[in-house]
MILOVO-522354 format. One record per residue (C-alpha): x negated, y negated, z. Coordinates in nm, 2 decimals, padded with zeros to 4 digits. Example, Ala and Ser with C-alpha at 12.3 -4.5 7.8 and 13.67 -1.06 7.14 Angstrom:
REM MILOVO-522354
+--------+--------+--------+
|      X |      Y |      Z |
+--------+--------+--------+
| -01.23 |  00.45 |  00.78 |
| -01.37 |  00.11 |  00.71 |
+--------+--------+--------+
REM end
This chain:
REM MILOVO-522354
+--------+--------+--------+
|      X |      Y |      Z |
+--------+--------+--------+
| -09.93 | -11.73 |  08.40 |
| -09.78 | -11.49 |  08.65 |
| -09.95 | -11.52 |  08.99 |
| -09.89 | -11.17 |  09.12 |
| -10.13 | -11.00 |  08.87 |
| -10.39 | -11.27 |  08.96 |
| -10.34 | -11.20 |  09.33 |
| -10.40 | -10.83 |  09.25 |
| -10.72 | -10.91 |  09.07 |
| -10.86 | -11.11 |  09.36 |
| -10.75 | -10.83 |  09.60 |
| -10.94 | -10.58 |  09.39 |
| -11.26 | -10.79 |  09.40 |
| -11.21 | -10.82 |  09.78 |
| -11.18 | -10.44 |  09.81 |
| -11.50 | -10.39 |  09.61 |
| -11.69 | -10.63 |  09.83 |
| -11.54 | -10.47 |  10.14 |
| -11.67 | -10.13 |  10.02 |
| -12.02 | -10.27 |  10.01 |
| -11.98 | -10.39 |  10.37 |
| -11.84 | -10.06 |  10.49 |
| -12.10 | -09.85 |  10.32 |
| -12.38 | -10.06 |  10.48 |
| -12.21 | -10.04 |  10.82 |
| -12.17 | -09.66 |  10.80 |
| -12.53 | -09.61 |  10.69 |
| -12.64 | -09.80 |  11.00 |
| -12.43 | -09.58 |  11.23 |
| -12.10 | -09.42 |  11.25 |
| -12.00 | -09.64 |  11.55 |
| -12.08 | -09.96 |  11.36 |
| -11.89 | -09.84 |  11.06 |
| -11.59 | -09.76 |  11.27 |
| -11.60 | -10.10 |  11.44 |
| -11.62 | -10.28 |  11.11 |
| -11.33 | -10.06 |  10.98 |
| -11.10 | -10.08 |  11.29 |
| -11.17 | -10.39 |  11.49 |
| -11.03 | -10.71 |  11.34 |
| -11.27 | -11.00 |  11.29 |
| -11.57 | -10.77 |  11.37 |
| -11.64 | -10.77 |  11.00 |
| -11.71 | -11.14 |  11.03 |
| -11.97 | -11.09 |  11.29 |
| -12.12 | -10.79 |  11.11 |
| -12.13 | -10.97 |  10.77 |
| -12.32 | -11.27 |  10.89 |
| -12.54 | -11.11 |  11.16 |
| -12.63 | -10.76 |  11.05 |
| -12.55 | -10.71 |  10.68 |
| -12.86 | -10.70 |  10.47 |
| -12.84 | -10.68 |  10.10 |
| -13.02 | -10.84 |  09.81 |
| -12.69 | -11.00 |  09.69 |
| -12.56 | -11.08 |  10.04 |
| -12.44 | -11.43 |  09.94 |
| -12.25 | -11.31 |  09.64 |
| -12.08 | -11.02 |  09.83 |
| -11.98 | -11.24 |  10.12 |
| -11.85 | -11.51 |  09.89 |
| -11.65 | -11.26 |  09.69 |
| -11.51 | -11.10 |  10.01 |
| -11.40 | -11.41 |  10.19 |
| -11.32 | -11.63 |  09.89 |
| -11.12 | -11.37 |  09.70 |
| -10.93 | -11.26 |  10.01 |
| -10.82 | -11.62 |  10.06 |
| -10.73 | -11.66 |  09.69 |
| -10.54 | -11.33 |  09.69 |
| -10.34 | -11.44 |  09.99 |
| -10.26 | -11.78 |  09.83 |
| -10.16 | -11.64 |  09.50 |
| -09.96 | -11.36 |  09.66 |
| -09.76 | -11.62 |  09.86 |
| -09.71 | -11.84 |  09.56 |
| -09.61 | -11.55 |  09.34 |
| -09.37 | -11.41 |  09.59 |
| -09.21 | -11.76 |  09.64 |
| -09.18 | -11.80 |  09.26 |
| -09.03 | -11.45 |  09.23 |
| -08.77 | -11.51 |  09.50 |
| -08.68 | -11.85 |  09.34 |
| -08.64 | -11.68 |  09.00 |
| -08.42 | -11.41 |  09.15 |
| -08.19 | -11.66 |  09.32 |
| -08.11 | -11.83 |  09.00 |
| -08.07 | -12.20 |  08.93 |
| -07.97 | -12.42 |  09.22 |
| -07.63 | -12.57 |  09.25 |
| -07.70 | -12.91 |  09.09 |
| -07.97 | -13.04 |  09.32 |
+--------+--------+--------+
REM end
């Protein structure tokens, strides 16, 4: 199974979960929404301390878990693609 489409699928799930976080942050205030959007790692603080949603656990698991899986499958897929483009090795 090709890994790059799988990475794209997990990235899409991450994007959907991030939209939930961003919408909640912008509903709280424009400043909070801009901080979640622009400051790296503030989304971690916001997600665990201020994000309130009936399905908070599912959204956070989807956001963090799928972002890690997307990165892993993207790396593995890119490595496999570069190995396939180089051709067979010289007898090793």
